[in-house]
RORODO-33993 format. One record per residue: x negated, y, z of N, C-alpha, C in turn. Coordinates in steps of 0.2 Angstrom, whole numbers, plus 5000, padded with zeros to 4 digits. Layout:
XYZXYZXYZ/...
This chain:
454646686165453946696166453546676160/452846696160452446676155451946616156/451946576152451546516153451046516147/450346526148449846516143449346466144/449346416140448846366142448446346135/447946376134447546376128447146306129/447446256127447146186127446946156121/446746206116446546186110447146166105/447746186107448246176102448146206096/448146166090448046196084448746196080/449046256079449646256075449446236068/448846246066448746226059448846156057/448946116062449046046061449746026059/450146076060450846076057450846086050/451046036046451046046039451646016036/451946066032452546046028452446036021/452745986018452745966011453445976008/453546006003454146016000454146015992/454746005990454946015983455646045983/455646115983456246155985456646165979/457246155979457746175974458346205977/458346215984458946245987459146315984/459746325985460046395983460046405976/459846465973459846475966459246465962/458746435965458146415961458346365956/458146375950458346325945457746285943/457146295946456646255945456346235952/455946185952455646165958454846145957/454446145962453746125961453546095968/453146045968452846025974452346075977/452446085984452046125987451946105994/451446135998451346126005451346186009/451546186015451546246019451146226025/450546256027450146246032450146306037/450246296043450246346048449546366050/449346426048448646446048448446476055/448946506059448846546065448846506071/448446516075448346476082448146526087/448246526093448046566098447246576099/447046636100446246636102446246696107/445646706109445446756114445046806111/445146866114444746926111444846986115/444547046114444647106118445247136115/445647166120446247196119446447246124/447047286123447247336128447947316131/448047306137448647296140449047366140/449747356140450147416141450447416148/450247476152450447476159451247476159/451547456164452247466165452547536165/453047546161453347616161452947656155/452547626151452147666146452347626139/452147656134452247626127451547626124/451047646127450347646124449847626130/449247596128448747586133448347646136/448047636141447647686144446847676142/446547726140445847716139445447686144/444947646143444547616148444747546151/445347526148445647466151445647406146/445247406141445147346137444847286141/445047226139444847166143444947106138/444647056140444746996137445446966138/445746946133446446926134446646876128/447246866127447546816123447846846117/447746826111448046836105448546786103/449146776107449546726105450246746102/450246816101450946846099451046846091/451346896089451546896082450946906077/451046886071450446886066450846916060/450846986060451247016054450747046049/450947046043450547076037449947036036/449747026030449146986028448946996021/448246976020448046966014447546906013/447346886007446946826007446546826000/445946796000445546795995445146735994/445046715988444646645986443946665985/443546625988442846625986442746605979/442446645974442446625967442146555966/442546515962442346445960442446395965/442846415971442946365976443746365978/443846325983444546325986444446345994/443846375995443746406002444046486001/444346496007444746566007444546596014/444646666014444746706020445346736020/445746736025446346766026446246826032/446646876032446646926037447346946038/447546966045448146986047448147026053/448647066054448747096061448847036066/448547046072448646996077448847036083/449447026086449647056092449447036099/449247076103448947056109449447046115/449446976117449746956123450546966122/450846996127451647006127451847076124/451347116121451447186120451647196113/451947156109452047166102452547226101/453047236105453547286105453247356105/452647356108452247426109451747426103/451747386098451347396092450647396094/450447336098449847336101449447276097/448947286093448647236089447947256087/447647206084446947216081447047176074/446447166071446447126065446147056067/446447006064446246936064446046906058/445546866058445246836052445346756052/445446726046445646656046445146626041/444846566043444346526039444746476036/444746466030445146416026444646376022/444546316023444046276020444346226015/444246226009444546176004445246176004/445546236005446246246005446546226012/446246216017446446196024446246246029/446746266033446546316039446046276043/445546316045445046286049444846326056/445246386057445146426063445246496062/445346536067445546606067445246636073/445046706072444746736077444846816076/444646856081444646926080444146956075/444247006071443747036067443347076072/442747056073442347086079442047156077/441947196082441547266081442047316083/442647306085443147356086443447356093/443247316097443547316104442947296109/443147306116442647306121442247236121/442547186120442147116121441647106116/441747116110441247106104440747166104/440947226106440447286106440147296113/440447266118440147266125440147336128/440647376126440747436129441547456129/441747506134442347536134442347596130/441847626128441747686124442247686118/442547746117443047746111442747806106/442447786100442347716098441647696102/441447636101441647586095442247546097/442547546104443147516105443747556103/444247526101444847566098445447526101/446047556102446647526104446947476099/446847496092447047456087446547456081/446647406077446347396071446747366066/446847396059447347376055447247366048/447747356044447847356037447347296034/447547236035447147176032447047186025/446447166022446247166015445647126015/445447096009444847056009444647046002/444047036000443847015993443146995994/442846955989442246915989441746945984/441146945985440646955979440446885976/439946885972439746825968439346785973/439046805979438646765983439046745989/439646745989440046715995440146766001/439946826000440046876006440746906005/441146906011441846936011441847006014/442147046011442247116013442947136015/443047186020443647216021443547286023/443947336021443947406023444447406029/444247426035444647426041444847496043/445347496047445647566049445747556057/445247566060445247566068445547636070/446047636075446347696077446547686084/446747746087446947746094447747766094/448047736098448847736098449047816098/449447836093449547906092450247926095/450547876098451247896100451247916107/450747916111450747936118450047956120/449948006123449348026127448848066124/448848066117448348106113447648076114/447448016113446847986114446348016109/445748006110445148026106444747966104/444447966098444748006092445347976089/445548006083446147976080446047916077/445647906072445547846068444847856064/444747806060444147806056444247756050/443847756045443847706039443147676040/443147606040442447576041442547516036/441947486035441947416031441547366035/441847306035441547246038441447196033/440947156034440747096030440647036034/440746976030440646916033440246866029/439746836031439446786027439546706029/440046696033440246636035441046626035/441346646030442046636028442446666034/442246726037442746756041442646746049/442146696050442046676057441746736061/441246766058440946826061440946886056/441046946059441047006055440547056057/440247086052439647136054439947206051/439847256054440047326051439547346046/439747366040439347386035439147456035/438847486030438647556030438247576036/437847526039437447546044437747556051/438447526051438847536057439147606057/439147646052439447716052440047716048/440547766050441147776046440947796039/441447776035441347796028441447876026/441747906031441647976031441648006038/441448066039441348086046441948086050/441948066056442448066061442448136065/442948176065442948236069443148236076/443348176078443548176085444148206087/444648216082445248246084445648206088/446148226091446648186095447048146091/447248086093447748046090448448066088/448548126091449248166090449148206084/448548216080448448256075448848236069/449048286065449348276058448848286052/448248316054447848326049447248276049/447048266043446448216041446648156044/447148126043447448056045447248006040/446847956041446647906036447047846037/447247816031447747766031447747726025/448147666024448247636018447647616014/447147586017446547576014446547506010/446047496005446047436002445247425999/445147355998444447345996444447305989/443947315985443847285978443147265978/442947215975442247195974442147165967/441647185964441447165957441147095958/441547035957441246975958441246935951/441046975946440946945939440146945937/439946895937439146885936439046905929/438446945929438146975923438447035921/438947065924439247135923438747185926/438847245923438347295925438347315932/438947315936438947335943439147275947/438847215945438947155949438847165957/439347135961439247145968439347215971/439547265967439647325970440347325973/440347365979440947355983441247425983/441947425982442347485982442847495987/442847545991443247555997443647615995/444347605996444847665994445347666000/445547736001446047746006446347816005/446847826009447247886008447047936014/446947996013446848046019447448086018/447848086024448448126024448348196028/448648246026448648306029449348336029/449548346036450248366037450748316038/451248336041451848286043452248256037/452248296032452648276026452248226021/451748206023451348146019450948176013/450748236014450248266008449648226009/449448186004448848146004448448145998/447848125999447348115993447048055993/446848025987446547955987445747965987/445447935992444747935993444347875991/443747875989443447815987442647825989/442347765991441647765993441447695990/440847695987440547645983439847625986/439747555987439147525989438847485983/438147495982437847465977437347415980/437347405986436847355990437247305995/437847285992438247235996438447256003/438647326003438947346009438447376014/437847376013437347406018437347486018/437447516013437547586013438147606007/438447656008438947686004438747756001/438947765995438847835993439347885996/439247945996439747995999440447985996/440947986000441647975998441848035993/442248015988442448065984443248065983/443548115981444248115980444448105973/444748045971444848035964445548055961/446048075965446648095962446648165960/447048185955447048245952447748275954/447848315959448448345961448948375956/448648405951449048435946449348385941/449048325941449348275937449748225940/449548205946449948155950450348175956/450348235957450648265963450148255969/450248305974449748295979449848245984/450548215984450648165989450548095986/449948065988449748005985449547955990/449747895989449547835994449647775991/449647715995449747645993449247635988/448547635989448047635984447847555983/447747535977447547465976446947475971/446347465973445747455968445747385966/445547375959445347305957444847315951/444447265951443947265946444047215940/444047235934444147195928443547145927/443647105922443247055920442547085917/442647145914442047175912441747225916/441947225923441647275928441947335928/442547355924442847415925443247415931/443247475934443547485941444247515939/444747485941445447515941445747535948/446147585948446447605954447147615953/447647585956448347605956448547635962/449047685962449247715968449947745967/450347765972450947795971450847865973/451147905968451247985969451948005970/451948065973452648095974452948065980/452548025985452847995991452848045996/453448055999453548096005453748056011/453448056016453548016022454248046026/454448106024455048126028455648126023/455548096017456148096013455948046007/456247976008456047926003456647925998/457147965998457647965994457447995987/457047965984456747995977456447935973/456347955967456047905963455247915964/454947855965454247855965453847855959/453247865959452847865952452147825954/452147765950451547725951451047745945/450447775947449947785943449347735942/449047725937448447685936447947725932/447347725935446747755932446147705932/445647725929445047685928444447725928/443847685930443147715930442747665926/442347695921441847655918441147665920/441047705925440447725928440347715935/440647655938440447635945440847685950/441347715948441747755952441547825953/441147845948440947915948441447965945/441747945940442247985937442847935935/443447965935444047925933444547965928/444847925924445347955919445447905914/446047915910446547965912447047935918/447447975920447947955925448647945922/448747875921449347855917449947835922/450547865921451147845925451347775922/451247725926451447655924452147635926/452447665931453147645933453447695937/454047695938454447745942454947705946/454747675951455247635955455647675959/456347655960456747685965456547665972/456547715976456347705983456947705988/456847655993457447645998457447706002/458047746002458147806006458147796013/458347726015458447716022457747696026/457247676022456647656025456647586029/457247556029457247486031457847446027/457847376028458247346023458947326027/459447316023460147306026460147246030/460647246035460747186039460247166044/459647196044459147186048458747246051/458247236055457947296058457247306056/456947276051456247286050456247336044/455647376045455547436040455347406033/455447446028455247436022454447436021/454147406016453447396016453147436010/452547426008452247456002452647445996/452647495991453047485985452747435980/452147445979451847405973451247365975/451047325970450447275971450147275964/449447275963449147285957448547245957/448347215951447747175950447547175943/446847165942446647155935446447085933/446447075927446347005925445646985926/445546925929444846895930444546865923/444946865918444746835912444646875906/445146925905445246965899445147035901/444547065898444447145900445047185897/445247235901445747275899446447255901/446547195903447247165905447347175912/447847215914448047235921448747225922/448947205928449647185930449847225936/450447245936450847285941451447255943/451647245949452247225951452447275957/453147285957453447335962454147315964/454347345970455047335972455447395969/456047385967456447435964457147445967/457247495970457847505974458447525969/458947485969459547495965460047535970/460047605968460447645973461247625972/461447605967462147595966462347535970/461947475970462147415973461847415980/461347455982461047455988460647395990/460147375985459747315986459147325981/458647285983457947285980457947225974/457647245969457347195964456647205963/456347145960455547145959455447155952/455047205950454947225943454147205941/454047205935453347185933453247225926/452647255926452347285920451647265919/451447265913450747255912450447295906/449747295906449447335900448847285898/448747285891448247255888447647295885/447747365886447247415884446947455889/446847425895446547455901446947505904/447647495904448047545907448247605904/448147605897448247665893449047665891/449247605890449947595888450247535892/450947535893451247485897451747455894/451847385895452447345892453047365895/453647345892454247365894454347325901/454847355905454947335912455247265912/455047215916455347155917455547145924/456147115925456447095931456147025933/455747015938455446955940455946905943/456346935948456846885952457446865947/457646805948458146775943458646735947/458746755954459246725958459946735955/460446695955461146705953461446765957/461246775963461546825967461046885968/460646895964460146945964460447015965/461047025962461447095962461647105969/461747055974461947065980461447055986/460847035984460347015989459647045987/459247055992458647085991458047035990/457647055984457047025983456547085983/456047075987455647135989454947115991/454547165992453847165994453447115990/453347125984453047085979452247095980/451847035978451147035977451047005971/450447025968450247005961449546985962/449346925959448646895959448546875952/447846875950447646845944447046795946/447046745942446546695943446146675937/445646625938445246605932445746575926/445546585920445846555915446546585913/446646645915447146685913447846675917/447746635923448346625927448446695931/449146705931449446765934450046735938/450146765944450746755948450946815952/451646815953451946865957452346825963/452246845969452646815974452946875978/453546855981453946905984454446875990/454646915994455146895999455746895996/456146845998456846825994457346815999/457946855999458446846003459046816000/458946765995459546735991459946685995/459646656000459946606004460346636010/460846606012461146626019460746596025/460746626030460346596036460646526038/460146486039460346416041460546406048/460846356050460946336057460346306060/459946346063459246316065459046346071/458746316076458646346083458146406082/457846416077457446476076457746536073/458446526071458846586068459246606074/459246676075459646706080460446686079/460746666084461446636083461946686079/461846756080462246796077462146806069/461546776067461346776060461546716056/461646656060461846596056462446606052/462246586045462746596040462846666037/462446706039462446776036462046776029/462346816025462046826018461546886018/461046886014460546946013460246966019/460046916023459746926030459046886031/459146826030458546786032458046776025/457446756026456946766021456646696019/456446696012456046636009455546676005/455046636003454546655998454646625991/454746665986454746645979454146665975/454046625970453446635966453646625959/453346675955453446665948452746665944/452646615940452046605937452046635930/451446665928451346695921450646665918/450646665912450046645909449846695903/449246715904448946765899448446725895/448546725888448046695883447546745880/447546805883447146855880447346895874/447946885872448246915866448646985868/448847025864449247085865449847075869/450147005869450746995873450546995880/449946985882449846985889450046925893/450246935899450446875903451146855901/451346795900451946775898452246725903/452846735905453246705910453246625909/453046585914453046515914453646495918/454146465915454746445919455046505923/455446485928455846525932455546535939/455846575943455646575950455646505954/455146495958455146435962455146455970/455446415974455346425981454746395984/454346425988453746395990453646405998/454246416001454246416008454746356010/454446316015454846256017455446276021/455446326025455946346030456146426029/456746436028457046506028456946526036/456746596036456646616043456946686044/457046706050457446756053456946816054/456946876050456446926052456646966058/457246956061457346996067457146956074/456846896073456446866078455746896079/455446896085455646866091456046906096/456646886098457046926102456946906109/456646846110456546826117456146876121/456146866128455746906132455246866136/454746906138454146876142454046926147/454146906154454046956159454447016158/455047006155455547066154455447106148/454947086144454747126138454947086132/455347126127455547086121454947076117/454847016114454246996110454347016103/454747056101454847076094454347126092/454047116086453547166083453847226081/453647286084454047346083453547406081/453647426075453247486073453447556076/454047546079454247606083454047606090/453547556092453247556099453647566105/454247536105454647546111455047476112/455347476118455747416120456447446123/457047436120457147406113456847436107/456747406102456447436096456947476093/456747536091457247586087457547556081/458047576079458347556072457947566066/457847516063457447516057456647516058/456447506064455747506065455447436067/455747386066455447316067454947306061/454547256062453947256058453747186056/453847166050453647096047452947106043/452747166043452147176038452347216032/451947256029452047296023451847256017/451547206017451347166011451147096014/451047046009450846986011450346956006/449946906007449446886003449646835997/449246835992449246795986448646795983/448446725981447746715978447846655973/447346655968447346595963446646575963/446546505964445846475962445946435956/445446395954445446355948445946305949/446146285955446646225955447246245958/447346295962447946315966448146385966/448846395967449046465969449146465976/448946515980449046515987449446575989/449946565993450346625996450146626004/450146686007449946696014450446736017/450946706020451546746022451846736029/452246776031452546766038453046716038/453146686044453746646046453846646053/454546656055454646646062454946576064/454946536060455246466061454946426066/454246436067453846386072453846416079/454046376084454046396091453346406093/453146446098452546456100452346396105/451746366104451546306108451346326115/451246386116450846406122451246456127/451846486124452246536128452946516129/453146516135453846506137454246566138/454846576136455246636137455446636144/455646696146455946706152456646666153/456746626158457246586158457146516155/456646506152456446446148456646446141/456346396137456546396130455946426126/455946416120455346436115455346506114/454846536111454746606108454546596101/454946626097454846616090454446676087/453846676088453346736085453346726078/453146786074452946786068452246746067/452146696063451546656061451346666054/450746656053450446656046450546586043/450846576037450946516034450546516027/450146466026449746456020450146416015/450446446010450746406005450246385999/450346325997449846295992450246265986/450146285980450546255974450046245969/449946175967449446155962449646195956/449146225952449246255946449446205941/449346145941449546095936450246085936/450646105942451346095942451646145937/451346195934451646235930451446215922/451146155921451046135915450346135913/450246095907449546095905449346165902/448746185904448446245902448546305907/448946295912449046345917448446335923/
């Protein structure tokens, strides 16, 4: 049976302190892990028995106590206040891919609360009408302007796997002036491009994979301008184009969206867009071309382009990397699907310096490595490829889903999920996984320092472990009222092979004093939910990792 008692239990009170040297990590740093997620209430859609998707008009106030997959995080410039965002799954319905967006307020590096991103469900909008109420809201991202306003591009959509709900989805922007406690729709409450009210079963004009960038560099020409980018797919094979909308008035209005990709140069199938603003106000955009959702057994192409005129024109389009793509779509030994290939950012200190990290599938050995390239001339030319992961067993284990961040003073970091350790004998680990290799996950971090020279960001030491506990990505397999609690992108119970979900990416940010990771763990038992037959439920939770920059030496 289900037991939910929202008695003010704060998971964020659980703090782990570590200096990790286990496994193959040759270096160690002091770090803390704070559990940032805790249950809250908000509007959501229950899934009726015998169905895999909600019915329209059934949104109600309920409990967000389930999985917290996928996340991003941003630092308010000049502070250690942050806003995090993640998927938050509604009640017991994780296996039906039933979620909205959650927001996390972090004050002085300490989690201070979390809540739903308002404006996309029946409670905060006061109506069952679709829209403004949607069954789902997704793809967490966040960035700040110079005045402390946080922005995110949102992807509200209706469940597309059953019933043909209307409309399909939209691209919106929301902003917060109180570190994520309350969100207001930007662009006058209107979508960034017209919604044609097509059915959620449509394969045409499907918007997805959106991201935000904000010019938070005081004194630059386009200070506080907001850049929203996304992919619009047309057709089941993943034929997509990159779209961009720009706001010059802090999110109140946006210019008409434009297509920035040139199909004759980058191929028509483009996605996984990452805009980022450099220290001089230049807008950069990285994306993957040649991606086909029906056949991932190919080499991908990561392109980087730039705009010097506030997103009006772009060029050139430079191929920055050619990662190998996983042909299976999910990782060996486990059931979760593969995530986004690359992560990209621009230096906050040195104009023209940009950094790219990506996962690279080795077809011969059947495993992932993390690679790194950089440019010091605005993306025109790129450094030789570097392998980021340095585990002794890297050739037989997966290091994947990397994120890259740049901070003040030339600090750069890459974080990634790392399967170099065997699964421990721990209550949170599935019994059949105890002792298994290349199965359970930690978070590894690699520091770099950029001094502004042509050498760019230089490696500082080796990989360090910044997760206190190794966790099992195939949790949660416990049942509540007969429903498996596993987060499933395949929206079924049991979850189809390769359709489990731990998120497509996770958060990384750098302040003046700290490096912050924002990643998933299933180590922590739910304080409010009991599994059928008794015992804990091991949901995915969001864990804030904090590493003092000083631990990487003077000058970092």
